[in-house]
C-alpha positions in Angstrom: 221.1 224.3 47.7 219.7 222.5 44.6 222.1 220.7 42.3 222.3 222.0 38.7 220.2 220.1 36.3 221.3 219.4 32.9 219.4 221.3 30.2 217.8 219.4 27.3 220.5 218.0 24.9 223.2 218.1 27.5 225.8 215.4 26.7 226.5 213.0 29.5 230.1 212.8 28.4 230.7 216.3 29.8 230.3 214.9 33.4 233.4 212.7 33.5 235.7 215.6 32.8 234.1 217.6 35.6 234.8 214.6 38.0 238.3 214.3 36.6 239.2 217.9 37.4 238.5 217.2 41.1 239.9 213.7 41.2 243.2 214.6 39.5 243.7 217.4 42.0 243.0 215.4 45.2 244.9 212.4 43.8 248.0 214.4 44.8 247.7 212.5 48.1 249.5 209.5 46.3 252.6 211.6 45.8 253.1 212.3 49.5 256.1 209.9 49.6 258.0 212.5 47.6 257.8 214.8 50.6 258.8 212.2 53.2 262.6 212.4 52.8 262.8 216.2 52.7 260.5 216.5 55.8 262.4 213.9 57.7 265.7 215.7 57.0 264.4 219.2 57.5 262.4 218.5 60.7 264.2 215.5 62.2 261.3 213.1 61.8 261.3 209.2 61.6 259.6 207.4 58.8 256.6 206.6 60.9 256.2 210.3 61.9 256.6 211.6 58.3 253.7 209.2 57.3 251.4 210.8 59.9 249.9 213.6 57.6 249.1 211.0 54.9 247.7 208.5 57.3 245.4 211.2 59.0 244.4 212.4 55.5 243.2 208.9 54.6 241.4 208.5 57.9 239.7 211.8 57.4 238.9 210.8 53.8 236.9 207.8 55.0 235.2 209.6 58.0 234.2 212.6 55.9 232.9 210.4 53.1 230.9 208.3 55.6 229.4 211.3 57.4 229.0 213.5 54.4 227.7 211.0 52.0 224.0 211.7 52.8 224.7 215.5 52.4 226.3 214.9 49.0 223.2 213.0 47.9 221.0 215.8 49.3 222.9 218.8 48.1 224.4 217.5 44.9 227.8 217.3 43.3 228.4 221.0 42.8 228.0 221.7 46.5 230.3 218.7 47.3 233.0 219.8 44.9 232.9 223.3 46.3 233.5 222.0 49.9 236.2 219.7 48.6 237.9 222.7 46.9 237.9 224.9 50.0 239.1 222.2 52.4 241.8 220.6 50.1 243.4 224.0 49.1 243.2 225.3 52.7 245.0 222.2 53.9 248.0 223.0 51.7 248.0 226.6 52.8 248.0 225.6 56.5 250.7 223.1 55.7 252.8 225.8 54.1 252.6 227.8 57.2 253.6 224.8 59.3 256.6 224.1 57.1 257.6 227.8 57.1 257.5 228.0 60.9 258.8 224.4 61.3 255.7 223.5 63.4 255.0 219.9 62.2 251.7 219.8 64.0 250.4 222.4 61.5 251.3 220.2 58.5 249.5 217.3 60.3 246.5 219.5 60.9 246.5 221.1 57.5 247.3 218.2 55.1 245.8 215.5 57.3 242.7 216.9 59.0 241.6 219.8 56.8 242.9 218.5 53.5 241.7 215.0 54.3 238.2 216.2 54.7 238.4 217.7 51.3 239.7 214.4 50.0 236.6 212.5 51.3 233.9 214.9 50.1 235.7 215.4 46.7 236.2 211.6 46.2 232.5 210.8 46.5 231.2 214.0 45.0 230.7 212.6 41.5 230.1 208.9 42.2 226.3 208.7 42.4 225.9 211.3 39.7 228.1 209.3 37.3 226.3 206.0 38.0 222.9 207.8 37.3 224.3 209.2 34.0 225.7 205.8 33.0 223.4 203.1 34.3 224.4 201.0 31.4 228.2 201.1 32.1 228.6 201.9 35.7 232.1 200.3 36.0 233.4 202.3 33.1 231.9 205.5 34.3 233.2 205.5 37.8 236.5 204.2 36.4 237.0 207.2 34.2 236.5 209.6 37.2 238.3 207.6 39.9 241.1 207.1 37.5 241.8 210.7 38.1 242.4 210.0 41.7 245.1 207.4 40.8 246.6 209.6 38.1 246.9 212.7 40.3 250.3 211.6 41.5 251.4 211.0 37.9 251.3 214.8 37.7 252.1 215.7 41.3 255.1 213.5 41.8 257.5 214.9 39.2 256.0 218.3 39.7 256.7 218.2 43.4 260.1 216.8 42.9 261.0 219.6 40.5 259.6 222.3 43.0 261.7 220.9 45.8 264.8 220.9 43.5 264.0 224.5 42.5 262.9 225.9 45.9 265.1 223.7 48.0 264.3 220.8 50.2 264.6 222.7 53.4 261.6 223.9 55.5 261.2 227.2 53.5 261.4 225.3 50.1 258.8 222.8 51.3 256.6 225.7 52.4 256.7 227.3 49.0 255.9 223.9 47.3 252.8 223.5 49.5 251.7 227.0 48.8 252.0 226.5 45.0 250.0 223.3 45.3 247.2 224.8 47.2 246.7 227.7 44.9 247.0 225.7 41.7 244.6 223.1 42.8 242.1 225.6 43.8 242.0 227.0 40.2 241.8 223.5 38.6 239.1 222.1 40.9 236.9 225.2 40.0 236.5 223.8 36.5 234.7 220.8 37.9 232.5 223.0 40.1 231.3 225.0 37.1 230.9 222.1 34.7 229.1 219.4 36.7 225.4 218.7 36.1 222.8 216.0 37.3 220.5 214.2 34.9 217.0 215.6 34.3 215.3 212.2 34.6 215.8 208.5 35.3 216.9 207.6 31.7 219.7 210.0 30.8 220.3 208.4 27.4 217.7 206.9 25.1 219.8 203.7 24.7 220.5 203.4 28.5 218.3 201.5 31.0 216.5 203.3 33.7 218.7 204.3 36.6 216.0 202.9 38.9 215.9 199.4 37.5 216.6 196.4 39.9 217.0 196.1 43.6 217.0 199.4 45.6 218.3 199.6 49.2 218.6 202.6 51.4 222.0 203.5 53.1 220.4 202.8 56.5 219.4 199.3 55.5 222.6 198.5 53.4 224.9 198.8 56.5 222.7 196.2 58.2 223.5 193.5 55.6 226.3 191.0 55.6 227.0 192.0 51.9 228.1 195.5 53.0 230.5 194.2 55.6 232.0 191.6 53.3 232.7 194.3 50.8 234.1 196.4 53.6 236.6 193.6 54.4 237.4 193.2 50.7 238.1 196.9 50.2 240.1 197.2 53.4 242.4 194.3 52.7 242.9 195.3 49.0 243.7 198.9 50.1 246.0 197.9 52.9 248.1 195.8 50.5 248.4 198.6 47.9 248.8 201.5 50.2 251.6 199.8 52.1 253.8 200.1 49.0 252.4 203.4 47.7 253.0 205.4 50.8 256.6 204.4 51.1 257.3 203.8 47.4 260.3 206.2 47.0 262.4 205.1 50.0 261.3 201.5 49.5 262.8 201.1 46.0 265.9 203.0 47.2 266.3 200.6 50.2 265.7 197.4 48.1 268.6 198.1 45.8 270.9 200.1 48.0 273.4 197.2 48.4 273.4 196.3 44.7 275.6 197.5 41.8 272.8 199.5 40.5 271.4 201.6 43.3 268.4 203.8 42.8 268.9 207.6 42.8 266.3 210.1 44.3 265.1 211.2 40.8 264.7 207.6 39.7 262.7 206.8 42.9 260.4 209.8 42.1 260.1 208.2 38.6 259.1 205.0 40.2 256.3 206.7 42.2 255.1 208.2 38.9 255.1 204.8 37.3 253.0 203.4 40.3 250.6 206.3 39.7 250.3 205.4 36.0 249.5 201.7 36.9 247.1 202.9 39.6 245.4 205.1 37.1 245.3 202.6 34.3 244.0 199.9 36.6 241.1 202.1 37.5 239.7 202.5 34.0 241.0 199.2 32.7 240.0 196.7 35.4 236.7 198.5 36.2 235.6 198.4 32.6 236.6 194.7 32.5 234.3 194.2 35.5 231.3 195.3 33.3 232.1 192.3 31.1 233.1 189.5 33.6 231.3 190.7 36.7 232.4 192.3 40.0 233.1 189.2 42.0 235.3 187.7 39.3 237.4 190.8 39.0 238.0 190.9 42.8 239.1 187.4 42.6 241.9 188.6 40.3 242.7 191.7 42.5 243.1 189.6 45.6 244.4 186.3 44.3 246.9 187.5 41.8 247.9 190.4 44.1 248.9 187.9 46.8 251.1 186.1 44.1 252.8 189.4 43.1 253.6 190.1 46.8 255.1 186.6 47.1 257.4 187.3 44.1 258.6 190.6 45.6 259.1 189.1 49.0 261.3 186.2 47.8 262.8 187.4 44.5 262.3 191.2 44.3 265.9 192.2 45.3 267.4 189.9 42.7 265.7 191.7 39.7 264.8 195.3 39.4 262.4 194.6 36.5 260.7 191.9 38.5 260.3 194.2 41.5 258.9 197.1 39.4 256.6 194.9 37.3 255.1 193.2 40.4 254.6 196.5 42.1 252.9 197.9 39.1 250.5 195.0 38.9 249.7 195.3 42.7 249.0 199.1 42.2 246.8 198.4 39.1 244.7 196.1 41.3 244.7 198.6 44.1 243.3 201.2 41.7 241.0 198.8 40.1 239.5 197.9 43.4 238.6 201.5 44.2 237.0 202.1 40.8 235.0 198.8 40.7 233.5 199.0 44.2 230.9 201.7 43.4 229.6 199.5 40.5 229.6 196.5 42.9 227.5 198.5 45.4 225.2 199.5 42.5 224.7 195.8 41.6 223.9 194.9 45.2 222.0 197.9 46.5 220.9 199.8 43.4 221.3 203.5 42.6 219.1 204.8 45.4 221.5 206.5 47.9 224.5 204.6 46.3 226.7 207.6 47.1 225.9 207.6 50.7 226.5 203.8 50.9 229.8 204.3 49.1 230.7 207.0 51.6 230.1 204.6 54.5 232.1 201.8 52.8 235.1 204.2 52.5 235.6 203.9 56.3 237.4 200.7 55.2 239.9 203.0 53.4 240.3 205.0 56.6 241.3 201.8 58.4 243.6 200.7 55.6 245.2 204.1 55.5 246.5 203.5 59.1 247.1 199.7 58.7 249.2 199.8 55.5 251.7 202.5 56.3 251.8 201.4 60.0 252.7 197.9 59.1 255.4 198.8 56.6 256.9 201.8 58.4 256.9 200.2 62.0 258.4 196.9 60.9 261.0 198.8 58.7 261.9 201.1 61.6 262.2 198.1 63.9 264.4 196.1 61.5 266.7 199.1 60.8 267.1 199.6 64.6 268.1 195.9 64.8 270.9 196.6 62.3 269.3 195.2 59.2 269.1 197.0 55.9 268.1 196.7 52.2 265.2 194.4 51.3 265.3 192.7 54.7 263.5 195.8 56.1 260.3 194.7 54.3 260.2 190.9 54.0 257.9 190.5 57.1 255.6 193.2 56.0 255.0 191.6 52.6 254.2 188.2 54.2 251.6 190.0 56.3 250.1 191.6 53.1 249.8 188.2 51.6 247.8 187.0 54.5 245.5 190.0 54.4 244.7 189.5 50.7 243.8 186.0 51.5 241.3 187.2 54.1 239.9 189.6 51.4 239.6 186.8 48.9 237.5 184.7 51.4 235.3 187.7 52.2 234.6 188.2 48.4 233.5 184.6 48.1 230.9 185.2 50.8 229.1 188.0 48.9 225.6 187.0 47.9 222.5 188.9 46.6 220.8 191.1 49.3 217.9 189.5 51.0 214.5 190.9 49.9 213.6 192.2 53.4 216.2 195.0 52.9 214.7 196.2 49.6 212.7 199.4 49.4 209.3 198.8 47.6 209.4 200.2 44.1 206.5 202.7 44.4 207.9 204.1 47.7 211.4 204.4 46.2 210.1 206.0 43.0 208.3 208.6 45.1 211.3 209.4 47.2 213.4 209.9 44.1 210.8 212.2 42.6 210.8 214.3 45.7 214.6 214.5 45.6 214.8 215.6 42.0 215.6 219.4 41.7 213.3 221.6 39.8 214.2 221.7 36.1 216.4 224.7 35.2 
């Protein structure tokens, strides 16, 4: 299946909206915490159990991105977006059946396994295409698209909360909400499938540099370099710290202020999830664009160093001030989103545009690991503390201290990143010939 080639005069600014239609849809994953309390109540689940579909979805995201990255490079973004559409929407439909029949394993299978596969393929589907369209501003380009993944919950969180209010938060109401999600996202993602194009040549804009300038490293060679594994650790630590808050956001803010004179209502908690999504989204475009100006290593120093400081403020002072808690969480989530949006440009700087999508897919196994670690750390410790008779902010203190340590590990890994040794480079003539063979016939 040949990817669709842009006709002469095609504007490269039409490609980010195509990517956004997919990323805004699959970004619903970040609104999963809205479904946690209703599922726990309707099906008698613990906090750890209700996190399982989300955790498996993130695991499958990383695995499908890693194994499908080369196929995405070979078959192009339209093929990848179509696969993402089918898997992601089908996952919701299977989950709807699971909720209707109160078979929780179907929700885990649908949302976690099938939908998670759609997440991974959909997430990487536009990345290498965008970098090739915008070789002059890779951080901004990937930030625009990946911003959609962070912003998906900004739409899905209040929308899901309203549906649960309208349809009911019992198993049948949850089933209808899942069904509506699956059908609606199928329609929206179709827009991206129809709109996306790949550039005709290596210089998509007269003012832009060649997409093939600089170092070029194959995916096979990239995973053999220390730079790849340093970035793997950086991404894993940054994601673990952010996802630990995001996955449990609604119950977390409710617990933190349950014993105060201003407790947080369910609707306010859903609003907090939406705020986090806005910060996640803004960080993806804001911080990744900033990385084009100050460099990738410097921006990750901010993500990891300042992020650790924000966690410290929440751990020690968060329950004494609601604005401080919210502001610190927003900053952490902006760094979380920024880290995702910046990493494709970091990979491009280190390994070039040749097979950058496949390299990015392999790197996202760090997200799979973090998708298990973050929720597991926060939920297990919270469940243990609750069983011990503790409540309120004391449920999370130990988790936050662990997150500070993980961010410190990521900071050190970022400092160890150096330019890739020349022995891993692909000689320019061979690389150019490979790219020429991969170029589809002009439409």
